[in-house]
TORKOL-4160 file (C-alpha; in steps of 0.2 Angstrom, whole numbers, padded with zeros to 4 digits, m for minus):
79
<pt num="1" X="0000" Y="0000" Z="m0001"/>
<pt num="2" X="0005" Y="0018" Z="m0004"/>
<pt num="3" X="m0002" Y="0033" Z="0004"/>
<pt num="4" X="m0001" Y="0050" Z="m0008"/>
<pt num="5" X="m0009" Y="0068" Z="m0004"/>
<pt num="6" X="m0025" Y="0069" Z="m0015"/>
<pt num="7" X="m0022" Y="0082" Z="m0027"/>
<pt num="8" X="m0039" Y="0087" Z="m0029"/>
<pt num="9" X="m0041" Y="0093" Z="m0008"/>
<pt num="10" X="m0024" Y="0092" Z="0002"/>
<pt num="11" X="m0034" Y="0087" Z="0017"/>
<pt num="12" X="m0037" Y="0069" Z="0011"/>
<pt num="13" X="m0025" Y="0054" Z="0009"/>
<pt num="14" X="m0025" Y="0043" Z="m0006"/>
<pt num="15" X="m0020" Y="0025" Z="m0001"/>
<pt num="16" X="m0016" Y="0014" Z="m0018"/>
<pt num="17" X="m0010" Y="m0005" Z="m0018"/>
<pt num="18" X="0008" Y="m0005" Z="m0025"/>
<pt num="19" X="0016" Y="m0018" Z="m0039"/>
<pt num="20" X="0020" Y="m0028" Z="m0023"/>
<pt num="21" X="0003" Y="m0027" Z="m0016"/>
<pt num="22" X="m0005" Y="m0033" Z="m0032"/>
<pt num="23" X="0007" Y="m0047" Z="m0032"/>
<pt num="24" X="0001" Y="m0051" Z="m0015"/>
<pt num="25" X="m0018" Y="m0049" Z="m0020"/>
<pt num="26" X="m0014" Y="m0062" Z="m0034"/>
<pt num="27" X="m0006" Y="m0076" Z="m0023"/>
<pt num="28" X="m0021" Y="m0073" Z="m0007"/>
<pt num="29" X="m0034" Y="m0074" Z="m0021"/>
<pt num="30" X="m0025" Y="m0090" Z="m0028"/>
<pt num="31" X="m0024" Y="m0099" Z="m0013"/>
<pt num="32" X="m0042" Y="m0093" Z="m0008"/>
<pt num="33" X="m0049" Y="m0101" Z="m0024"/>
<pt num="34" X="m0038" Y="m0119" Z="m0022"/>
<pt num="35" X="m0043" Y="m0120" Z="m0003"/>
<pt num="36" X="m0061" Y="m0117" Z="m0010"/>
<pt num="37" X="m0058" Y="m0131" Z="m0024"/>
<pt num="38" X="m0051" Y="m0144" Z="m0010"/>
<pt num="39" X="m0067" Y="m0141" Z="0002"/>
<pt num="40" X="m0081" Y="m0144" Z="m0012"/>
<pt num="41" X="m0072" Y="m0159" Z="m0018"/>
<pt num="42" X="m0082" Y="m0170" Z="m0012"/>
<pt num="43" X="m0098" Y="m0160" Z="m0019"/>
<pt num="44" X="m0107" Y="m0161" Z="m0037"/>
<pt num="45" X="m0110" Y="m0144" Z="m0047"/>
<pt num="46" X="m0128" Y="m0144" Z="m0040"/>
<pt num="47" X="m0122" Y="m0147" Z="m0021"/>
<pt num="48" X="m0109" Y="m0135" Z="m0025"/>
<pt num="49" X="m0120" Y="m0120" Z="m0030"/>
<pt num="50" X="m0133" Y="m0123" Z="m0015"/>
<pt num="51" X="m0119" Y="m0122" Z="m0004"/>
<pt num="52" X="m0116" Y="m0106" Z="m0010"/>
<pt num="53" X="m0132" Y="m0099" Z="m0013"/>
<pt num="54" X="m0135" Y="m0105" Z="0007"/>
<pt num="55" X="m0121" Y="m0095" Z="0013"/>
<pt num="56" X="m0125" Y="m0079" Z="0002"/>
<pt num="57" X="m0139" Y="m0080" Z="0014"/>
<pt num="58" X="m0129" Y="m0079" Z="0030"/>
<pt num="59" X="m0128" Y="m0062" Z="0038"/>
<pt num="60" X="m0112" Y="m0055" Z="0036"/>
<pt num="61" X="m0104" Y="m0051" Z="0052"/>
<pt num="62" X="m0089" Y="m0043" Z="0058"/>
<pt num="63" X="m0080" Y="m0051" Z="0072"/>
<pt num="64" X="m0083" Y="m0037" Z="0084"/>
<pt num="65" X="m0101" Y="m0037" Z="0081"/>
<pt num="66" X="m0102" Y="m0055" Z="0083"/>
<pt num="67" X="m0093" Y="m0054" Z="0100"/>
<pt num="68" X="m0103" Y="m0040" Z="0105"/>
<pt num="69" X="m0119" Y="m0049" Z="0101"/>
<pt num="70" X="m0112" Y="m0064" Z="0112"/>
<pt num="71" X="m0109" Y="m0052" Z="0126"/>
<pt num="72" X="m0126" Y="m0046" Z="0126"/>
<pt num="73" X="m0133" Y="m0064" Z="0125"/>
<pt num="74" X="m0122" Y="m0070" Z="0139"/>
<pt num="75" X="m0129" Y="m0053" Z="0150"/>
<pt num="76" X="m0148" Y="m0056" Z="0146"/>
<pt num="77" X="m0144" Y="m0076" Z="0152"/>
<pt num="78" X="m0138" Y="m0070" Z="0170"/>
<pt num="79" X="m0153" Y="m0060" Z="0172"/>
């Protein structure tokens, strides 16, 4: 990552991906694709599609939000 001043607004910074960052991103995507392929190797095409559909229905939760929800649940159980 590289940071430089925004030409249109000197109060802001622009963050850009460097050549090394792009290379790392390509490696990470390839590794992710391979891990997914290995994970789904026992499923046929229809089952893989169904799993992907089901996973998209799960709410996207940040770890912090999930932890906060867990703490709230624990607190309610104590009452």
